[in-house]
VEXDREN-2710 file (C-alpha; in Angstrom, 1 decimal):
% VEXDREN-2710
k/r/px/py/pz
1/MET/89.7/117.2/101.2
2/ASP/90.6/118.9/98.0
3/ASN/89.6/116.4/95.4
4/LYS/88.6/118.0/92.1
5/PRO/85.8/117.0/89.8
6/SER/86.7/114.9/86.9
7/LEU/85.1/113.4/83.9
8/SER/87.4/110.5/83.7
9/GLN/85.4/107.5/84.9
10/TYR/81.9/108.7/84.3
11/PHE/82.1/108.1/80.5
12/GLY/83.6/104.8/79.4
13/ASP/83.2/102.5/76.4
14/LYS/80.7/100.0/77.6
15/GLU/77.3/99.6/76.0
16/VAL/75.6/99.1/79.4
17/PRO/75.9/101.9/81.9
18/PRO/76.9/100.7/85.4
19/ALA/75.8/102.0/88.7
20/SER/76.4/105.7/89.5
21/GLN/79.9/106.5/88.4
22/PHE/79.8/110.2/88.4
23/PHE/81.2/112.8/90.6
24/ASP/84.4/112.7/92.6
25/GLU/84.4/116.1/94.1
26/ILE/82.1/118.7/92.6
27/GLY/82.3/121.2/95.4
28/THR/85.2/123.6/95.9
29/SER/85.7/122.7/99.5
30/PRO/83.8/120.1/101.4
31/SER/82.4/120.6/104.8
32/ASP/84.7/120.7/107.7
33/MET/82.7/118.0/109.4
34/ILE/81.1/115.3/107.1
35/GLN/83.1/115.0/103.9
36/SER/82.3/113.0/100.8
37/ILE/83.8/109.7/99.9
38/TYR/86.8/109.8/97.5
39/LEU/87.0/106.6/95.6
40/GLY/89.6/106.9/92.8
41/GLU/88.7/104.2/90.3
42/THR/91.5/102.4/88.5
43/GLU/90.4/102.1/85.0
44/GLY/88.2/105.3/87.5
45/ILE/87.4/107.0/85.1
46/GLN/89.5/109.2/86.0
47/THR/88.4/108.4/84.4
48/THR/88.3/108.7/81.7
49/THR/88.3/109.4/81.7
50/ALA/87.2/110.0/82.6
51/ASN/84.2/108.9/83.9
52/LEU/81.2/112.8/83.5
53/PHE/83.2/113.7/86.7
54/PRO/85.5/111.5/88.8
55/GLN/83.8/108.9/90.7
56/ASN/81.8/110.5/93.3
57/MET/79.7/113.6/93.5
58/SER/80.1/115.6/96.6
59/SER/77.7/118.4/97.4
60/SER/76.8/120.0/100.7
61/PHE/73.2/120.7/101.2
62/THR/71.3/123.1/103.5
63/PRO/67.7/122.6/104.2
64/HIS/65.5/125.2/102.5
65/LYS/61.8/125.5/101.7
66/MET/60.8/123.6/98.6
67/THR/61.6/125.9/95.7
68/ASP/62.6/125.3/92.2
69/GLU/66.0/126.9/92.8
70/LEU/68.2/126.8/95.8
71/THR/71.8/127.4/96.7
72/PHE/74.1/124.8/98.0
73/ASN/76.5/125.9/100.8
74/ASN/79.4/124.1/102.4
75/VAL/77.7/122.8/105.5
76/VAL/77.2/119.3/106.9
77/PRO/76.6/116.8/105.7
78/THR/78.2/116.1/102.3
79/VAL/76.5/113.6/99.9
80/SER/78.6/111.7/97.5
81/THR/77.8/109.7/94.4
82/SER/80.3/107.2/93.3
83/ALA/80.6/103.6/92.5
84/SER/82.8/101.4/94.6
85/VAL/86.2/100.3/93.3
86/PRO/87.6/96.8/93.2
87/ALA/89.6/95.9/96.3
88/THR/92.6/95.1/94.2
89/SER/92.7/98.2/92.2
90/LEU/95.2/101.0/92.6
91/PRO/94.1/104.4/93.7
92/ASP/94.6/107.0/91.1
93/PRO/94.6/110.8/90.5
94/SER/91.1/110.8/89.2
95/THR/91.2/114.1/87.5
96/PHE/93.3/112.6/84.8
97/PHE/92.2/109.9/82.4
98/ASP/93.4/108.0/79.4
99/THR/92.2/107.8/75.9
100/ILE/88.5/107.2/75.4
101/GLY/86.5/106.8/72.3
102/PRO/85.0/109.7/70.4
103/GLU/81.6/108.8/71.9
104/PRO/81.8/109.1/75.7
105/GLN/79.8/106.4/77.5
106/ILE/79.5/104.9/80.9
107/MET/82.1/102.4/81.9
108/SER/81.5/99.6/84.3
109/SER/83.6/99.5/87.5
110/LYS/83.2/95.7/87.7
111/SER/84.2/94.7/84.2
112/GLY/87.5/94.6/82.6
113/ILE/89.2/98.0/82.5
114/THR/89.6/99.3/78.9
115/HIS/90.7/102.9/79.5
116/PRO/93.0/103.2/82.5
117/THR/93.5/106.4/84.3
118/ILE/96.8/108.2/84.1
119/LEU/98.4/106.3/86.9
120/THR/97.8/102.9/85.3
121/GLU/98.6/104.4/81.9
122/ALA/102.0/105.4/83.4
123/MET/102.5/101.8/84.6
124/ASP/101.7/100.5/81.2
125/GLY/104.0/103.0/79.5
126/LEU/106.9/101.8/81.6
127/SER/107.0/98.7/79.5
128/ILE/106.5/100.4/76.1
129/LYS/109.8/99.2/74.9
130/ASN/108.5/95.7/74.9
131/GLN/105.5/96.5/72.6
132/PRO/105.6/95.6/68.9
133/VAL/106.5/98.3/66.5
134/ASP/103.7/99.8/64.5
135/LYS/104.8/102.9/62.6
136/GLU/101.3/104.2/61.8
137/ALA/100.2/103.7/65.4
138/ASP/103.3/105.4/66.7
139/ARG/102.8/108.3/64.3
140/ARG/99.2/108.9/65.4
141/ARG/100.0/108.5/69.1
142/ASP/103.0/110.9/69.0
143/ALA/101.5/113.4/66.6
144/TRP/101.7/117.0/67.6
145/ILE/102.1/120.3/65.8
146/PRO/105.1/122.4/66.9
147/ASN/104.7/126.2/67.1
148/ASP/106.5/128.4/64.6
149/GLU/109.6/129.0/66.8
150/ALA/110.0/125.3/67.5
151/LYS/109.6/124.5/63.7
152/LYS/112.6/126.8/62.9
153/THR/114.8/125.1/65.5
154/LEU/113.7/121.6/64.3
155/MET/114.4/122.4/60.7
156/LYS/117.8/123.7/61.7
157/ALA/118.5/120.5/63.7
158/GLN/117.6/118.3/60.7
159/SER/119.5/120.3/58.1
160/SER/122.7/120.7/60.0
161/PRO/125.7/118.4/59.4
162/LYS/126.2/115.7/62.0
163/GLY/127.8/117.2/65.2
164/SER/127.4/120.8/64.1
165/PHE/124.0/121.7/65.7
166/PHE/124.3/123.5/69.0
167/PRO/120.9/124.9/70.2
168/GLU/120.6/127.9/72.4
169/ARG/119.6/127.4/76.1
170/GLU/116.3/129.2/75.5
171/VAL/114.9/126.4/73.3
172/LEU/115.8/123.6/75.8
173/THR/113.7/121.9/78.5
174/MET/115.9/121.5/81.6
175/PRO/114.0/119.7/84.4
176/GLY/115.4/118.3/87.7
177/LEU/114.2/116.9/91.0
178/ILE/113.3/119.2/93.9
179/LEU/112.9/116.6/96.6
180/GLU/116.3/115.9/98.0
181/GLU/115.3/113.4/100.8
182/GLU/113.4/110.2/100.4
183/LEU/109.7/110.1/101.4
184/ALA/109.0/107.9/104.4
185/ASP/106.0/105.6/104.7
186/ALA/103.4/107.9/106.1
187/LEU/101.2/105.2/107.6
188/GLN/104.2/103.6/109.3
189/GLU/105.2/106.8/110.9
190/VAL/101.7/107.4/112.3
191/ALA/101.5/103.8/113.5
192/VAL/104.8/104.1/115.4
193/LYS/103.6/107.3/117.0
194/TYR/100.2/106.1/118.2
195/LEU/100.5/102.3/118.4
196/GLY/104.1/101.9/119.4
197/VAL/107.0/100.3/117.7
198/SER/105.9/96.8/118.6
199/SER/102.5/97.1/117.0
200/ALA/103.7/99.0/114.0
201/GLY/106.6/96.6/113.5
202/SER/104.2/93.8/112.5
203/ARG/103.2/95.8/109.4
204/GLY/105.3/95.0/106.4
205/VAL/106.9/98.0/104.8
206/VAL/108.2/98.0/101.3
207/ARG/110.8/100.5/100.2
208/ALA/112.5/101.4/96.9
209/GLU/115.5/99.2/97.7
210/HIS/113.3/96.2/98.2
211/VAL/112.6/96.0/94.4
212/SER/114.7/96.0/91.3
213/ARG/115.8/99.5/90.3
214/ASP/114.1/99.5/87.0
215/GLU/110.7/99.9/85.4
216/ALA/109.7/96.4/86.6
217/GLY/110.4/97.4/90.2
218/LEU/108.5/100.6/89.8
219/ARG/105.5/98.8/88.4
220/GLU/105.6/96.5/91.4
221/LEU/105.6/99.3/93.9
222/LEU/102.6/100.9/92.1
223/ARG/100.7/97.7/91.9
224/THR/101.1/97.1/95.7
225/GLY/100.3/100.6/96.6
226/TYR/103.6/101.8/98.1
227/LEU/103.3/105.2/96.4
228/ARG/105.9/107.1/98.3
229/ALA/108.4/104.3/97.7
230/ALA/107.5/104.5/94.0
231/ILE/108.3/108.3/94.0
232/ASN/111.7/107.5/95.6
233/LEU/112.4/105.0/92.9
234/THR/111.5/107.4/90.1
235/ALA/114.1/109.8/91.7
236/VAL/116.7/107.1/91.4
237/LEU/115.8/106.3/87.8
238/LEU/115.7/110.0/86.8
239/THR/119.0/110.7/88.4
240/ALA/120.5/107.9/86.3
241/ALA/119.0/109.7/83.3
242/GLY/120.8/112.9/84.2
243/GLN/117.7/114.7/85.5
244/GLY/118.1/114.3/89.3
245/VAL/118.6/116.7/92.2
246/GLY/120.6/119.8/91.2
247/ARG/120.1/119.2/87.4
248/MET/117.3/121.7/87.0
249/HIS/118.2/124.4/84.4
250/ARG/121.0/122.3/83.0
251/PRO/120.9/120.9/79.5
252/THR/119.8/117.2/79.3
253/LYS/118.7/114.8/76.6
254/HIS/115.1/113.6/76.7
255/THR/113.8/110.2/75.6
256/PRO/110.4/108.6/75.7
257/ARG/111.6/106.6/78.7
258/SER/112.6/109.7/80.7
259/LEU/109.3/111.4/80.0
260/GLN/107.4/108.3/80.9
261/LEU/109.2/108.3/84.2
262/TRP/108.2/112.0/84.8
263/LEU/104.6/111.1/83.9
264/THR/104.7/108.3/86.5
265/ARG/106.3/110.5/89.1
266/PHE/103.8/113.4/88.6
267/ALA/100.8/111.0/88.6
268/VAL/101.8/109.5/91.9
269/MET/102.6/112.8/93.5
270/SER/99.2/114.1/92.4
271/ARG/97.6/111.0/94.0
272/ILE/99.2/111.7/97.4
273/LYS/98.6/115.5/96.9
274/LEU/102.2/116.7/96.9
275/TYR/101.0/119.6/94.7
276/ASP/103.5/122.3/95.8
277/THR/106.5/120.1/95.0
278/LEU/104.8/118.8/91.9
279/VAL/104.2/122.3/90.5
280/LYS/107.9/123.2/91.1
281/GLU/109.2/120.1/89.3
282/ALA/106.8/120.6/86.4
283/GLU/107.6/124.2/85.9
284/PRO/110.7/123.7/83.6
285/PHE/108.5/121.7/81.2
286/GLY/106.3/124.7/80.5
287/ASP/103.7/123.8/77.8
288/LEU/105.9/120.9/76.6
289/ASN/106.2/122.5/73.2
290/LYS/109.9/123.3/73.1
291/PRO/111.9/121.8/70.2
292/ASP/113.7/119.2/72.4
293/MET/110.3/117.7/73.1
294/PHE/110.1/116.4/69.5
295/TYR/111.8/113.5/67.8
296/GLU/113.0/115.7/65.0
297/PHE/115.3/117.4/67.5
298/TYR/117.4/114.2/67.6
299/PRO/117.8/113.2/63.9
300/GLU/120.8/111.0/64.7
301/THR/118.9/109.0/67.3
302/TYR/115.5/108.7/65.8
303/GLU/116.3/109.0/62.1
304/ASN/113.1/110.0/60.2
305/ARG/110.7/109.6/63.1
306/SER/108.5/112.7/63.8
307/GLY/106.1/113.9/66.4
308/SER/106.3/114.6/70.2
309/LEU/108.1/112.5/72.8
310/VAL/105.6/113.7/75.3
311/PRO/102.8/111.3/76.3
312/PHE/99.4/113.0/75.9
313/SER/98.5/112.2/79.5
314/LEU/101.6/114.1/80.7
315/ARG/100.6/117.1/78.5
316/LEU/97.1/117.0/80.0
317/LEU/98.4/116.5/83.6
318/VAL/100.7/119.4/83.5
319/ALA/98.0/121.6/82.0
320/GLU/95.6/120.8/84.9
321/LEU/98.2/121.4/87.6
322/PRO/97.3/125.0/88.3
323/GLN/93.8/124.0/89.2
324/HIS/95.2/122.0/92.2
325/VAL/96.9/125.1/93.6
326/GLY/94.0/127.5/93.4
327/LYS/94.6/128.8/89.8
328/PRO/91.8/127.3/87.7
329/GLU/91.9/130.2/85.3
330/GLU/95.5/129.4/84.4
331/ALA/94.6/125.7/83.9
332/LEU/91.7/126.7/81.7
333/ASP/93.9/128.8/79.4
334/ARG/96.3/125.8/79.1
335/LEU/93.5/123.4/78.4
336/TYR/92.0/125.6/75.7
337/ALA/95.4/125.8/74.1
338/ILE/95.6/122.0/73.9
339/PHE/92.0/121.9/72.7
340/GLY/92.8/124.2/69.9
341/ALA/95.8/122.1/68.8
342/VAL/93.7/118.9/68.9
343/GLN/90.9/120.6/66.8
344/THR/93.5/121.6/64.2
345/MET/94.8/118.1/63.9
346/LEU/91.3/116.7/63.6
347/ALA/90.6/119.2/60.8
348/ASN/93.7/118.0/59.0
349/LEU/92.7/114.4/59.4
350/ARG/89.2/115.0/58.1
351/GLU/90.8/116.5/54.9
352/GLY/92.7/113.3/54.4
353/LYS/96.0/114.7/55.7
354/THR/98.3/113.7/58.6
355/GLU/97.8/115.4/61.9
356/ASP/100.3/118.1/61.1
357/GLY/99.0/118.6/57.6
358/THR/102.2/117.8/55.8
359/SER/101.2/114.6/53.9
360/THR/98.3/112.3/53.2
361/VAL/97.0/109.2/55.0
362/THR/95.2/106.1/53.9
363/GLU/91.5/105.8/54.6
364/GLN/92.0/103.2/57.3
365/ASP/94.7/105.2/59.0
366/LYS/92.4/108.3/58.8
367/VAL/89.6/106.5/60.5
368/GLU/91.9/105.2/63.3
369/SER/93.5/108.6/63.8
370/ILE/90.2/110.4/64.0
371/ARG/89.0/107.9/66.5
372/LEU/92.1/108.5/68.7
373/TRP/92.1/112.3/68.5
374/ALA/88.3/112.6/68.9
375/GLY/88.7/110.7/72.1
376/ARG/91.5/113.0/73.2
377/GLU/89.4/116.0/72.3
378/THR/86.7/114.7/74.6
379/ARG/89.3/114.2/77.4
380/VAL/90.3/117.8/77.1
381/LEU/86.6/118.9/77.2
382/HIS/86.2/116.8/80.4
383/SER/89.1/118.7/82.0
384/ILE/87.6/122.0/80.9
385/VAL/84.4/121.2/82.6
386/ASN/86.3/120.4/85.7
387/CYS/88.0/123.7/85.7
388/SER/84.7/125.4/85.0
389/LEU/83.2/123.8/88.1
390/ALA/86.1/124.8/90.2
391/MET/85.5/128.4/89.1
392/LYS/81.7/127.9/89.7
393/ASP/81.0/128.7/86.1
394/TYR/78.1/126.2/86.0
395/ARG/76.7/127.6/82.8
396/GLN/79.9/126.9/80.8
397/ALA/80.1/123.4/82.4
398/ALA/76.5/122.7/81.5
399/ARG/77.0/124.0/77.9
400/ILE/79.9/121.7/77.3
401/VAL/78.2/118.7/78.8
402/TRP/75.2/119.4/76.7
403/GLU/77.3/119.6/73.6
404/LEU/78.8/116.2/74.5
405/GLN/75.3/114.9/74.9
406/GLU/74.3/116.1/71.5
407/ALA/77.2/114.3/70.0
408/CYS/76.3/111.0/71.6
409/GLY/75.3/108.3/69.2
410/SER/73.7/105.8/71.6
411/ALA/71.0/105.9/74.3
412/ALA/73.5/104.7/76.9
413/ALA/75.8/107.7/76.2
414/ARG/72.9/110.1/76.1
415/ARG/71.7/108.8/79.4
416/ALA/75.2/109.3/80.9
417/ALA/75.3/112.9/79.7
418/SER/71.8/113.6/81.0
419/SER/72.6/112.3/84.4
420/ALA/75.8/114.3/84.4
421/LEU/73.8/117.5/83.5
422/CYS/71.4/116.7/86.3
423/ARG/74.2/116.8/88.8
424/VAL/75.8/119.9/87.4
425/TRP/72.6/121.7/87.8
426/LEU/72.1/120.3/91.3
427/ARG/75.5/121.7/92.2
428/ALA/74.5/125.1/90.7
429/GLY/71.3/125.0/92.8
430/HIS/69.0/124.9/89.7
431/LEU/66.6/122.2/90.8
432/ARG/64.1/122.7/87.9
433/ALA/66.9/122.1/85.3
434/ALA/68.2/119.1/87.3
435/ARG/64.7/117.5/87.3
436/ALA/64.4/118.0/83.6
437/CYS/67.8/116.3/82.9
438/LEU/66.9/113.4/85.2
439/GLN/63.8/112.9/83.2
440/LEU/65.9/112.8/80.0
441/ALA/68.1/110.2/81.6
442/GLN/65.1/108.1/82.6
443/GLU/63.7/108.3/79.0
444/ALA/67.1/107.2/77.7
445/ARG/67.0/104.2/80.1
446/HIS/63.6/103.1/78.8
447/HIS/64.9/103.4/75.3
448/ILE/67.9/101.2/76.2
449/TRP/65.6/98.5/77.6
450/ARG/63.2/98.7/74.7
451/ARG/66.1/98.2/72.3
452/ARG/67.4/95.2/74.2
453/ARG/64.0/93.6/74.4
454/ALA/63.7/94.0/70.6
455/THR/66.9/92.1/70.1
456/THR/66.1/89.3/72.7
457/CYS/64.9/85.9/71.6
458/GLU/61.1/86.1/71.4
459/CYS/60.4/82.4/71.8
460/VAL/58.7/82.8/75.1
461/VAL/55.9/80.3/74.1
462/CYS/58.3/77.4/74.2
463/ILE/58.4/77.6/78.0
464/VAL/55.5/75.2/78.0
465/CYS/57.5/72.8/75.7
466/ILE/60.4/73.0/78.2
467/VAL/58.2/71.9/81.0
468/GLN/56.5/69.1/79.1
469/GLU/59.3/67.9/76.9
470/PRO/62.7/68.8/78.5
471/ALA/64.7/67.2/75.7
472/ARG/63.1/69.3/73.0
473/ARG/64.9/72.3/71.5
474/CYS/63.3/75.6/70.8
475/ALA/61.5/75.5/67.5
476/ALA/62.0/79.2/67.0
477/CYS/65.7/79.6/67.5
478/GLY/67.1/76.2/68.1
479/SER/68.3/77.0/71.5
480/ALA/68.7/74.4/74.3
481/PRO/65.7/74.4/76.6
482/GLY/67.5/76.0/79.5
483/THR/68.8/78.8/77.3
484/CYS/65.4/79.5/75.9
485/LEU/63.9/79.6/79.4
486/GLN/66.6/82.0/80.6
487/LEU/65.9/84.3/77.6
488/ALA/62.3/84.2/78.3
489/GLN/62.8/85.2/81.9
490/GLU/65.1/88.0/80.8
491/ALA/62.5/89.2/78.2
492/ARG/59.9/89.3/81.0
493/HIS/62.2/91.4/83.1
494/HIS/62.9/93.8/80.2
495/ILE/59.2/94.4/79.8
496/CYS/59.2/96.1/83.3
497/PRO/62.5/97.8/83.7
498/THR/63.3/99.4/87.1
499/PRO/65.8/102.1/87.9
500/ASP/69.4/101.1/88.6
501/VAL/71.8/102.4/91.2
502/ARG/72.8/105.5/89.4
503/GLU/69.2/106.6/88.9
504/TYR/68.3/105.9/92.5
505/VAL/71.3/108.0/93.5
506/ASP/70.1/110.8/91.3
507/LEU/66.7/110.7/92.8
508/GLY/68.2/110.7/96.3
509/LEU/70.3/113.7/95.5
510/ILE/67.2/115.6/94.4
511/ASP/65.4/114.6/97.5
512/ILE/68.3/115.9/99.6
513/ALA/68.1/119.2/97.8
514/LEU/64.4/119.4/98.7
515/GLY/65.1/118.5/102.3
516/LYS/63.3/115.2/102.0
517/TYR/65.8/113.1/103.9
518/GLN/63.5/110.1/104.5
519/ASP/62.7/109.9/100.8
520/ALA/66.4/110.3/100.0
521/TYR/67.2/107.5/102.4
522/ASN/64.6/105.2/100.8
523/ASN/66.2/105.8/97.3
524/PHE/69.7/105.1/98.6
525/ALA/68.4/102.0/100.4
526/ARG/67.0/100.8/97.1
527/ALA/70.4/101.4/95.5
528/ALA/72.0/99.5/98.3
529/ASP/69.7/96.5/97.7
530/GLN/71.1/96.3/94.1
531/GLU/74.7/96.9/95.1
532/PRO/75.2/95.9/98.8
533/THR/79.0/96.5/98.6
534/ASN/78.8/100.0/97.1
535/ILE/80.5/102.2/99.7
536/MET/79.3/105.4/98.1
537/VAL/75.7/104.4/98.7
538/ALA/76.5/103.4/102.3
539/ASN/78.0/106.8/102.8
540/ASN/74.9/108.5/101.5
541/LEU/72.7/106.3/103.7
542/SER/74.8/107.4/106.7
543/VAL/74.5/111.1/105.8
544/CYS/70.7/110.8/105.5
545/LEU/70.5/109.0/108.9
546/LEU/72.5/111.8/110.4
547/TYR/70.1/114.4/109.0
548/MET/67.2/112.5/110.5
549/GLY/68.8/112.5/113.9
550/ARG/69.7/108.8/113.9
551/LEU/73.4/109.2/114.7
552/LYS/74.1/105.7/116.0
553/GLU/72.5/104.1/113.0
554/ALA/74.6/106.4/110.8
555/ILE/77.8/105.1/112.5
556/THR/76.7/101.5/112.2
557/VAL/76.2/101.9/108.5
558/LEU/79.8/103.1/108.0
559/GLN/81.3/100.6/110.3
560/LYS/79.5/97.8/108.5
561/ALA/80.8/99.1/105.2
562/ILE/84.4/99.0/106.5
563/ASN/84.2/95.7/108.2
564/SER/82.5/93.9/105.3
565/ASP/85.3/95.0/102.9
566/PRO/88.2/96.7/104.6
567/GLU/90.4/97.1/101.5
568/ARG/87.6/99.0/99.8
569/GLY/86.1/100.7/102.8
570/LEU/89.2/102.1/104.3
571/ASN/89.4/105.2/102.0
572/GLU/90.2/108.6/103.2
573/SER/86.8/110.3/102.9
574/LEU/84.8/107.5/104.5
575/LEU/87.3/107.5/107.4
576/ILE/86.9/111.3/107.8
577/ASN/83.1/110.9/107.9
578/LEU/83.2/108.0/110.4
579/CYS/85.7/109.8/112.7
580/THR/83.5/112.9/112.6
581/LEU/80.5/110.9/113.6
582/TYR/82.5/109.4/116.5
583/GLU/83.2/112.9/117.7
584/LEU/79.6/113.9/117.4
585/GLU/78.6/110.9/119.5
586/SER/81.1/111.3/122.3
587/SER/84.2/113.2/123.3
588/LYS/86.0/109.9/124.1
589/THR/86.7/108.6/120.7
590/ASN/90.4/108.0/120.7
591/GLU/90.3/104.2/121.1
592/LYS/87.8/103.9/118.2
593/LYS/90.1/105.9/116.0
594/LEU/93.1/103.8/117.0
595/ASN/91.1/100.7/116.0
596/LEU/90.7/102.2/112.6
597/LEU/94.5/102.8/112.5
598/ARG/95.1/99.2/113.3
599/MET/92.8/98.2/110.4
600/LEU/94.7/100.5/108.1
601/CYS/98.0/98.9/109.1
602/LYS/96.5/95.4/108.5
603/TYR/94.8/96.1/105.1
604/LYS/96.3/99.1/103.5
605/SER/99.8/100.0/102.2
606/ASP/100.9/103.6/101.7
607/THR/98.1/105.1/99.6
608/ILE/96.3/107.6/101.9
609/PRO/97.6/111.1/101.5
610/ASN/97.1/112.2/105.2
611/VAL/96.4/109.6/107.8
612/LEU/96.2/112.1/110.7
613/GLU/93.7/114.2/108.8
614/CYS/91.5/111.2/108.0
615/LEU/91.5/109.8/111.6
616/LYS/91.4/113.3/113.1
617/LEU/94.2/112.4/115.5
618/SER/95.9/115.3/117.2
END
């Protein structure tokens, strides 16, 4: 697995933090045997991203004597921390995330999704032409400051008489497709090879030609999870836009629609890990700052509209790409360039000017613009932390997360950041710092409960009245008897708050670091009592059982997780873990693996990057 850490879904915009949405992959390379769960959350983040890191934490632990500091090595097993995802949600490239508020907070995976990750943002953007026109909203969303060279070209384009502006090739962005052949359904190919044509034939397969060749068809393929077919359809649509195979390094006209298609294509390619091809196709875009990436380059088409045609998520996605091919330093340089530009725009806005500093804005527009760009600033910081973790620069990662924590204005946000810091220091092997951060998270939780109790109806005394006079309403607040009783029960619960899933997972991870596998198992079991369907918790339970020498029980836990919710449980990391445990149990595991393949054919579409790798089929 090569999932990267992401901040996308750890911080969201809900007041109440949910269960442990934190790390996706925090290690550089998981163990060759037991690997962590990867649960991309559709906003999952992500994000949010976000989402402090993508949804599950994955760290390999080696037993050591109990010291305050220890080093984590890539050995079995791998412990993950992530919240489960809805069965109907799309997988996403969780290192990318959409706009979040200026104050990063935990987002619930079970509530309505407010801030989608880049894949779902790409889906939403496909229908942008149907959205109502809002000039101020368009301006703040598209705002970007061109560099000096781009400014010269843009001024020339706007001042030249109609039909007399002919730009040089050096100032043009000239992308094109690299993939010449259509991608086949990977799961179908494996099913035919190992189960036979008759068994595989019962599985429905959706291809690009089965849907309308437009944005609506593309959205349908993404919604149903046929990601390779979606990539094939983006090729058809981009070819129609003059940017298909063989068009690289040839002049072309860019539109918001064409760039939205590229965003969708790149997001899906990232999800199924076609990184090599993705890097090649993204190369012509560079830093997305050439003049033809701005509305001013096309004055006849967009009249007086200004700003960049490039979706911010595409800018962020392209900047992060080097991290996926072993070049985190290059990704870090790109991200800091974006971060500097965002800070400049925020400085202009705080002075009452537009993002580019050329004119003034109203107070209301100023507030909305600052909110948007402060959220984008946080997104970039999340990505910088991810790159720092990939480079094992834990001090820089911790410093940035601490700064995010200091900027938090609510106890829920501070708790999220403290929990994030705890896991950063765990990954670094600094157990003392991890414990301190966990204590801060616990204190923040108690503050949250105390605050809620203070705002809860205090008419507890009227419980007696409810019992004796059911028709009587509460004299204190006028509530119906049933409502008052419910509030009283909630108030009693608030007096004695208990840890939630995320806190139990944090405690379990620290126990793992100390080699206390039974204590870790107990904490994960308490988390499972609160969220029985949380697959991340089930995976951690299985890992603890393996460390305690209870192999068959470890297998049973993962099998139960899959059988109870196949759509959610059949994800690549859990499959790798289960197949590894099968191999540890016996050398005759082929039939069990084929049964998993049959379940994949029944419940999943074409979302798993490498089925053979997950099932360990040779």
